[in-house]
LONUDREN-561384 format. One record per residue (C-alpha): x, y, z; chain. Coordinates in steps of 0.02 Angstrom, whole numbers. Layout:
<node><px>X</px><py>Y</py><pz>Z</pz><chaine>A</chaine></node>
...
//
This chain:
<node><px>1832</px><py>6625</py><pz>-3777</pz><chaine>A</chaine></node>
<node><px>1956</px><py>6579</py><pz>-3640</pz><chaine>A</chaine></node>
<node><px>1930</px><py>6450</py><pz>-3534</pz><chaine>A</chaine></node>
<node><px>1876</px><py>6522</py><pz>-3368</pz><chaine>A</chaine></node>
<node><px>1726</px><py>6504</py><pz>-3240</pz><chaine>A</chaine></node>
<node><px>1607</px><py>6606</py><pz>-3388</pz><chaine>A</chaine></node>
<node><px>1613</px><py>6445</py><pz>-3490</pz><chaine>A</chaine></node>
<node><px>1478</px><py>6339</py><pz>-3389</pz><chaine>A</chaine></node>
<node><px>1512</px><py>6168</py><pz>-3465</pz><chaine>A</chaine></node>
<node><px>1531</px><py>5990</py><pz>-3372</pz><chaine>A</chaine></node>
<node><px>1708</px><py>5960</py><pz>-3340</pz><chaine>A</chaine></node>
<node><px>1698</px><py>5790</py><pz>-3441</pz><chaine>A</chaine></node>
<node><px>1671</px><py>5910</py><pz>-3592</pz><chaine>A</chaine></node>
<node><px>1790</px><py>6065</py><pz>-3564</pz><chaine>A</chaine></node>
<node><px>1911</px><py>5918</py><pz>-3541</pz><chaine>A</chaine></node>
<node><px>1885</px><py>5860</py><pz>-3729</pz><chaine>A</chaine></node>
<node><px>1846</px><py>6041</py><pz>-3791</pz><chaine>A</chaine></node>
<node><px>1990</px><py>6135</py><pz>-3724</pz><chaine>A</chaine></node>
<node><px>2091</px><py>6138</py><pz>-3870</pz><chaine>A</chaine></node>
<node><px>1947</px><py>6199</py><pz>-3972</pz><chaine>A</chaine></node>
<node><px>1932</px><py>6360</py><pz>-3863</pz><chaine>A</chaine></node>
<node><px>2120</px><py>6416</py><pz>-3934</pz><chaine>A</chaine></node>
<node><px>2061</px><py>6383</py><pz>-4113</pz><chaine>A</chaine></node>
<node><px>2058</px><py>6535</py><pz>-4243</pz><chaine>A</chaine></node>
<node><px>1889</px><py>6519</py><pz>-4273</pz><chaine>A</chaine></node>
<node><px>1839</px><py>6517</py><pz>-4094</pz><chaine>A</chaine></node>
<node><px>1919</px><py>6672</py><pz>-4065</pz><chaine>A</chaine></node>
<node><px>1839</px><py>6744</py><pz>-4216</pz><chaine>A</chaine></node>
<node><px>1674</px><py>6692</py><pz>-4144</pz><chaine>A</chaine></node>
<node><px>1688</px><py>6762</py><pz>-3988</pz><chaine>A</chaine></node>
<node><px>1737</px><py>6926</py><pz>-4060</pz><chaine>A</chaine></node>
<node><px>1597</px><py>6941</py><pz>-4157</pz><chaine>A</chaine></node>
<node><px>1479</px><py>6878</py><pz>-3997</pz><chaine>A</chaine></node>
<node><px>1565</px><py>7020</py><pz>-3894</pz><chaine>A</chaine></node>
<node><px>1533</px><py>7131</py><pz>-4057</pz><chaine>A</chaine></node>
<node><px>1364</px><py>7098</py><pz>-4058</pz><chaine>A</chaine></node>
<node><px>1317</px><py>7131</py><pz>-3882</pz><chaine>A</chaine></node>
<node><px>1422</px><py>7303</py><pz>-3870</pz><chaine>A</chaine></node>
<node><px>1288</px><py>7331</py><pz>-4023</pz><chaine>A</chaine></node>
<node><px>1152</px><py>7321</py><pz>-3902</pz><chaine>A</chaine></node>
<node><px>1068</px><py>7170</py><pz>-3982</pz><chaine>A</chaine></node>
<node><px>1003</px><py>7047</py><pz>-3892</pz><chaine>A</chaine></node>
<node><px>1076</px><py>6873</py><pz>-3896</pz><chaine>A</chaine></node>
<node><px>968</px><py>6697</py><pz>-3862</pz><chaine>A</chaine></node>
<node><px>993</px><py>6598</py><pz>-3755</pz><chaine>A</chaine></node>
<node><px>1096</px><py>6716</py><pz>-3617</pz><chaine>A</chaine></node>
<node><px>1256</px><py>6684</py><pz>-3592</pz><chaine>A</chaine></node>
<node><px>1253</px><py>6543</py><pz>-3458</pz><chaine>A</chaine></node>
<node><px>1165</px><py>6441</py><pz>-3543</pz><chaine>A</chaine></node>
<node><px>1259</px><py>6442</py><pz>-3720</pz><chaine>A</chaine></node>
<node><px>1330</px><py>6273</py><pz>-3695</pz><chaine>A</chaine></node>
<node><px>1179</px><py>6199</py><pz>-3564</pz><chaine>A</chaine></node>
<node><px>1181</px><py>6041</py><pz>-3678</pz><chaine>A</chaine></node>
<node><px>1342</px><py>6000</py><pz>-3616</pz><chaine>A</chaine></node>
<node><px>1320</px><py>6060</py><pz>-3443</pz><chaine>A</chaine></node>
<node><px>1156</px><py>5943</py><pz>-3415</pz><chaine>A</chaine></node>
<node><px>1224</px><py>5795</py><pz>-3495</pz><chaine>A</chaine></node>
<node><px>1416</px><py>5733</py><pz>-3459</pz><chaine>A</chaine></node>
<node><px>1504</px><py>5661</py><pz>-3600</pz><chaine>A</chaine></node>
<node><px>1521</px><py>5487</py><pz>-3512</pz><chaine>A</chaine></node>
<node><px>1317</px><py>5487</py><pz>-3499</pz><chaine>A</chaine></node>
<node><px>1284</px><py>5521</py><pz>-3694</pz><chaine>A</chaine></node>
<node><px>1193</px><py>5383</py><pz>-3744</pz><chaine>A</chaine></node>
<node><px>1072</px><py>5463</py><pz>-3857</pz><chaine>A</chaine></node>
<node><px>1096</px><py>5623</py><pz>-3972</pz><chaine>A</chaine></node>
<node><px>975</px><py>5738</py><pz>-4046</pz><chaine>A</chaine></node>
<node><px>1024</px><py>5866</py><pz>-4171</pz><chaine>A</chaine></node>
<node><px>944</px><py>6026</py><pz>-4198</pz><chaine>A</chaine></node>
<node><px>990</px><py>6179</py><pz>-4287</pz><chaine>A</chaine></node>
<node><px>978</px><py>6337</py><pz>-4212</pz><chaine>A</chaine></node>
<node><px>889</px><py>6427</py><pz>-4048</pz><chaine>A</chaine></node>
<node><px>729</px><py>6479</py><pz>-4044</pz><chaine>A</chaine></node>
<node><px>726</px><py>6672</py><pz>-4066</pz><chaine>A</chaine></node>
<node><px>575</px><py>6727</py><pz>-3969</pz><chaine>A</chaine></node>
<node><px>597</px><py>6792</py><pz>-3773</pz><chaine>A</chaine></node>
<node><px>591</px><py>6665</py><pz>-3660</pz><chaine>A</chaine></node>
<node><px>613</px><py>6528</py><pz>-3762</pz><chaine>A</chaine></node>
<node><px>789</px><py>6455</py><pz>-3798</pz><chaine>A</chaine></node>
<node><px>893</px><py>6406</py><pz>-3650</pz><chaine>A</chaine></node>
<node><px>1030</px><py>6304</py><pz>-3726</pz><chaine>A</chaine></node>
<node><px>940</px><py>6136</py><pz>-3768</pz><chaine>A</chaine></node>
<node><px>882</px><py>6088</py><pz>-3945</pz><chaine>A</chaine></node>
<node><px>677</px><py>6083</py><pz>-3972</pz><chaine>A</chaine></node>
<node><px>673</px><py>6135</py><pz>-3772</pz><chaine>A</chaine></node>
<node><px>572</px><py>6271</py><pz>-3699</pz><chaine>A</chaine></node>
<node><px>573</px><py>6341</py><pz>-3529</pz><chaine>A</chaine></node>
<node><px>431</px><py>6279</py><pz>-3423</pz><chaine>A</chaine></node>
<node><px>277</px><py>6413</py><pz>-3428</pz><chaine>A</chaine></node>
<node><px>335</px><py>6454</py><pz>-3607</pz><chaine>A</chaine></node>
<node><px>207</px><py>6391</py><pz>-3748</pz><chaine>A</chaine></node>
<node><px>265</px><py>6226</py><pz>-3847</pz><chaine>A</chaine></node>
<node><px>311</px><py>6268</py><pz>-4014</pz><chaine>A</chaine></node>
<node><px>254</px><py>6195</py><pz>-4159</pz><chaine>A</chaine></node>
<node><px>386</px><py>6064</py><pz>-4193</pz><chaine>A</chaine></node>
<node><px>412</px><py>6003</py><pz>-4008</pz><chaine>A</chaine></node>
<node><px>205</px><py>5973</py><pz>-4013</pz><chaine>A</chaine></node>
<node><px>240</px><py>5865</py><pz>-4143</pz><chaine>A</chaine></node>
<node><px>378</px><py>5759</py><pz>-4069</pz><chaine>A</chaine></node>
<node><px>265</px><py>5744</py><pz>-3914</pz><chaine>A</chaine></node>
<node><px>114</px><py>5689</py><pz>-4032</pz><chaine>A</chaine></node>
<node><px>236</px><py>5539</py><pz>-4093</pz><chaine>A</chaine></node>
<node><px>302</px><py>5496</py><pz>-3927</pz><chaine>A</chaine></node>
<node><px>122</px><py>5490</py><pz>-3868</pz><chaine>A</chaine></node>
<node><px>87</px><py>5385</py><pz>-4037</pz><chaine>A</chaine></node>
<node><px>247</px><py>5271</py><pz>-4031</pz><chaine>A</chaine></node>
<node><px>250</px><py>5249</py><pz>-3820</pz><chaine>A</chaine></node>
<node><px>76</px><py>5285</py><pz>-3752</pz><chaine>A</chaine></node>
<node><px>150</px><py>5409</py><pz>-3643</pz><chaine>A</chaine></node>
<node><px>10</px><py>5549</py><pz>-3569</pz><chaine>A</chaine></node>
<node><px>16</px><py>5719</py><pz>-3630</pz><chaine>A</chaine></node>
<node><px>158</px><py>5830</py><pz>-3569</pz><chaine>A</chaine></node>
<node><px>117</px><py>5976</py><pz>-3462</pz><chaine>A</chaine></node>
<node><px>272</px><py>6095</py><pz>-3526</pz><chaine>A</chaine></node>
<node><px>407</px><py>6091</py><pz>-3657</pz><chaine>A</chaine></node>
<node><px>556</px><py>6091</py><pz>-3523</pz><chaine>A</chaine></node>
<node><px>691</px><py>5947</py><pz>-3583</pz><chaine>A</chaine></node>
<node><px>778</px><py>5967</py><pz>-3453</pz><chaine>A</chaine></node>
<node><px>758</px><py>5790</py><pz>-3386</pz><chaine>A</chaine></node>
<node><px>795</px><py>5728</py><pz>-3556</pz><chaine>A</chaine></node>
<node><px>956</px><py>5788</py><pz>-3554</pz><chaine>A</chaine></node>
<node><px>990</px><py>5723</py><pz>-3359</pz><chaine>A</chaine></node>
<node><px>977</px><py>5549</py><pz>-3414</pz><chaine>A</chaine></node>
<node><px>1099</px><py>5551</py><pz>-3559</pz><chaine>A</chaine></node>
<node><px>994</px><py>5644</py><pz>-3719</pz><chaine>A</chaine></node>
<node><px>1131</px><py>5774</py><pz>-3793</pz><chaine>A</chaine></node>
<node><px>1002</px><py>5890</py><pz>-3838</pz><chaine>A</chaine></node>
<node><px>1132</px><py>5975</py><pz>-3963</pz><chaine>A</chaine></node>
<node><px>1084</px><py>6123</py><pz>-4068</pz><chaine>A</chaine></node>
<node><px>1213</px><py>6144</py><pz>-4226</pz><chaine>A</chaine></node>
<node><px>1231</px><py>6342</py><pz>-4198</pz><chaine>A</chaine></node>
<node><px>1216</px><py>6394</py><pz>-4005</pz><chaine>A</chaine></node>
<node><px>1154</px><py>6566</py><pz>-4015</pz><chaine>A</chaine></node>
<node><px>1051</px><py>6680</py><pz>-4116</pz><chaine>A</chaine></node>
<node><px>997</px><py>6866</py><pz>-4118</pz><chaine>A</chaine></node>
<node><px>830</px><py>6898</py><pz>-4037</pz><chaine>A</chaine></node>
<node><px>682</px><py>6899</py><pz>-4190</pz><chaine>A</chaine></node>
<node><px>820</px><py>6850</py><pz>-4315</pz><chaine>A</chaine></node>
<node><px>800</px><py>6658</py><pz>-4375</pz><chaine>A</chaine></node>
<node><px>981</px><py>6578</py><pz>-4409</pz><chaine>A</chaine></node>
<node><px>1063</px><py>6747</py><pz>-4384</pz><chaine>A</chaine></node>
<node><px>1231</px><py>6677</py><pz>-4298</pz><chaine>A</chaine></node>
<node><px>1255</px><py>6547</py><pz>-4432</pz><chaine>A</chaine></node>
<node><px>1433</px><py>6532</py><pz>-4532</pz><chaine>A</chaine></node>
<node><px>1508</px><py>6620</py><pz>-4367</pz><chaine>A</chaine></node>
<node><px>1602</px><py>6469</py><pz>-4320</pz><chaine>A</chaine></node>
<node><px>1482</px><py>6377</py><pz>-4188</pz><chaine>A</chaine></node>
<node><px>1439</px><py>6243</py><pz>-4339</pz><chaine>A</chaine></node>
<node><px>1637</px><py>6186</py><pz>-4316</pz><chaine>A</chaine></node>
<node><px>1638</px><py>6185</py><pz>-4148</pz><chaine>A</chaine></node>
<node><px>1482</px><py>6066</py><pz>-4126</pz><chaine>A</chaine></node>
<node><px>1518</px><py>5952</py><pz>-4282</pz><chaine>A</chaine></node>
<node><px>1680</px><py>5907</py><pz>-4166</pz><chaine>A</chaine></node>
<node><px>1557</px><py>5869</py><pz>-4031</pz><chaine>A</chaine></node>
<node><px>1478</px><py>5749</py><pz>-4140</pz><chaine>A</chaine></node>
<node><px>1634</px><py>5690</py><pz>-4203</pz><chaine>A</chaine></node>
<node><px>1705</px><py>5648</py><pz>-4029</pz><chaine>A</chaine></node>
<node><px>1525</px><py>5558</py><pz>-3989</pz><chaine>A</chaine></node>
<node><px>1543</px><py>5457</py><pz>-4131</pz><chaine>A</chaine></node>
<node><px>1718</px><py>5395</py><pz>-4087</pz><chaine>A</chaine></node>
<node><px>1728</px><py>5396</py><pz>-3901</pz><chaine>A</chaine></node>
<node><px>1580</px><py>5324</py><pz>-3844</pz><chaine>A</chaine></node>
<node><px>1476</px><py>5173</py><pz>-3900</pz><chaine>A</chaine></node>
<node><px>1303</px><py>5111</py><pz>-3935</pz><chaine>A</chaine></node>
<node><px>1219</px><py>5283</py><pz>-3940</pz><chaine>A</chaine></node>
<node><px>1080</px><py>5316</py><pz>-4036</pz><chaine>A</chaine></node>
<node><px>1092</px><py>5478</py><pz>-4144</pz><chaine>A</chaine></node>
<node><px>919</px><py>5546</py><pz>-4200</pz><chaine>A</chaine></node>
<node><px>949</px><py>5649</py><pz>-4370</pz><chaine>A</chaine></node>
<node><px>783</px><py>5748</py><pz>-4409</pz><chaine>A</chaine></node>
<node><px>800</px><py>5840</py><pz>-4589</pz><chaine>A</chaine></node>
<node><px>905</px><py>5849</py><pz>-4713</pz><chaine>A</chaine></node>
<node><px>1003</px><py>5977</py><pz>-4613</pz><chaine>A</chaine></node>
<node><px>1028</px><py>5874</py><pz>-4451</pz><chaine>A</chaine></node>
<node><px>1081</px><py>5710</py><pz>-4582</pz><chaine>A</chaine></node>
<node><px>1199</px><py>5813</py><pz>-4667</pz><chaine>A</chaine></node>
<node><px>1294</px><py>5858</py><pz>-4504</pz><chaine>A</chaine></node>
<node><px>1287</px><py>5665</py><pz>-4457</pz><chaine>A</chaine></node>
<node><px>1379</px><py>5640</py><pz>-4592</pz><chaine>A</chaine></node>
<node><px>1530</px><py>5596</py><pz>-4484</pz><chaine>A</chaine></node>
<node><px>1447</px><py>5465</py><pz>-4370</pz><chaine>A</chaine></node>
<node><px>1505</px><py>5283</py><pz>-4375</pz><chaine>A</chaine></node>
<node><px>1361</px><py>5185</py><pz>-4413</pz><chaine>A</chaine></node>
<node><px>1449</px><py>5016</py><pz>-4364</pz><chaine>A</chaine></node>
<node><px>1467</px><py>5077</py><pz>-4187</pz><chaine>A</chaine></node>
<node><px>1304</px><py>5180</py><pz>-4156</pz><chaine>A</chaine></node>
<node><px>1111</px><py>5159</py><pz>-4224</pz><chaine>A</chaine></node>
<node><px>1078</px><py>5319</py><pz>-4325</pz><chaine>A</chaine></node>
<node><px>901</px><py>5351</py><pz>-4349</pz><chaine>A</chaine></node>
<node><px>819</px><py>5483</py><pz>-4490</pz><chaine>A</chaine></node>
<node><px>660</px><py>5561</py><pz>-4520</pz><chaine>A</chaine></node>
<node><px>605</px><py>5711</py><pz>-4593</pz><chaine>A</chaine></node>
<node><px>609</px><py>5860</py><pz>-4479</pz><chaine>A</chaine></node>
<node><px>458</px><py>5862</py><pz>-4331</pz><chaine>A</chaine></node>
<node><px>412</px><py>6055</py><pz>-4423</pz><chaine>A</chaine></node>
<node><px>230</px><py>6059</py><pz>-4471</pz><chaine>A</chaine></node>
<node><px>291</px><py>6069</py><pz>-4652</pz><chaine>A</chaine></node>
<node><px>380</px><py>5901</py><pz>-4672</pz><chaine>A</chaine></node>
<node><px>295</px><py>5796</py><pz>-4514</pz><chaine>A</chaine></node>
<node><px>173</px><py>5731</py><pz>-4605</pz><chaine>A</chaine></node>
<node><px>311</px><py>5660</py><pz>-4752</pz><chaine>A</chaine></node>
<node><px>366</px><py>5524</py><pz>-4616</pz><chaine>A</chaine></node>
<node><px>421</px><py>5610</py><pz>-4442</pz><chaine>A</chaine></node>
<node><px>241</px><py>5539</py><pz>-4387</pz><chaine>A</chaine></node>
<node><px>258</px><py>5338</py><pz>-4361</pz><chaine>A</chaine></node>
<node><px>446</px><py>5350</py><pz>-4381</pz><chaine>A</chaine></node>
<node><px>428</px><py>5271</py><pz>-4188</pz><chaine>A</chaine></node>
<node><px>633</px><py>5332</py><pz>-4158</pz><chaine>A</chaine></node>
<node><px>580</px><py>5335</py><pz>-3950</pz><chaine>A</chaine></node>
<node><px>533</px><py>5143</py><pz>-3955</pz><chaine>A</chaine></node>
<node><px>678</px><py>5087</py><pz>-4077</pz><chaine>A</chaine></node>
<node><px>798</px><py>5209</py><pz>-3976</pz><chaine>A</chaine></node>
<node><px>753</px><py>5118</py><pz>-3804</pz><chaine>A</chaine></node>
<node><px>740</px><py>4952</py><pz>-3885</pz><chaine>A</chaine></node>
<node><px>924</px><py>4954</py><pz>-3951</pz><chaine>A</chaine></node>
<node><px>960</px><py>5031</py><pz>-3785</pz><chaine>A</chaine></node>
<node><px>904</px><py>4880</py><pz>-3676</pz><chaine>A</chaine></node>
<node><px>986</px><py>4768</py><pz>-3793</pz><chaine>A</chaine></node>
<node><px>1167</px><py>4863</py><pz>-3768</pz><chaine>A</chaine></node>
<node><px>1123</px><py>4840</py><pz>-3596</pz><chaine>A</chaine></node>
<node><px>1083</px><py>5014</py><pz>-3556</pz><chaine>A</chaine></node>
<node><px>938</px><py>5112</py><pz>-3435</pz><chaine>A</chaine></node>
<node><px>792</px><py>5138</py><pz>-3587</pz><chaine>A</chaine></node>
<node><px>761</px><py>5349</py><pz>-3585</pz><chaine>A</chaine></node>
<node><px>595</px><py>5400</py><pz>-3489</pz><chaine>A</chaine></node>
<node><px>520</px><py>5526</py><pz>-3612</pz><chaine>A</chaine></node>
<node><px>375</px><py>5572</py><pz>-3509</pz><chaine>A</chaine></node>
<node><px>391</px><py>5756</py><pz>-3433</pz><chaine>A</chaine></node>
//
């Protein structure tokens, strides 16, 4: 993946991640994605949205990180922000449960759509571990190189940002967050908001109020979680 205009990523991230695009693992990932497209496979999200999380949330504005696993694999859903779907698309069950917890925690009115871009623009980095997926094949692009790339993103935030809130939901996100310096940041953990696990402690975790309380103590602007 040469650094060119095809990579739609905020310059602050490009400056930090440029060396990664020259690494063998990223060259291998690029070759894999090109082969998939040449085989006429449908890949989500579309190419211009692979790095939407990094395009919508500049590095120097990151104050919250939410880690997801891989993109939604149904048509019209994924657009490069974890847990988010495009306006007009039915809100998936995990995101419905996130909204339920926000309402319970903060008393926010019912959300009318699932597009989380407004969060991203406030400094919430909505980062999936894997940034692409084949249509209708969950986890189909795991182990191809994306994980190493996104590990580097988490590491950079941990090392170079101050007083950031990391929300790690489920064992996968918690394992990925093992590089986070918990002395410099607030690390919040809970079960995944999936219907399979949300009742085991995601509901009632109060991560959203705890996040805003911490940001206020650190003299940062709290996040408006309403949509």
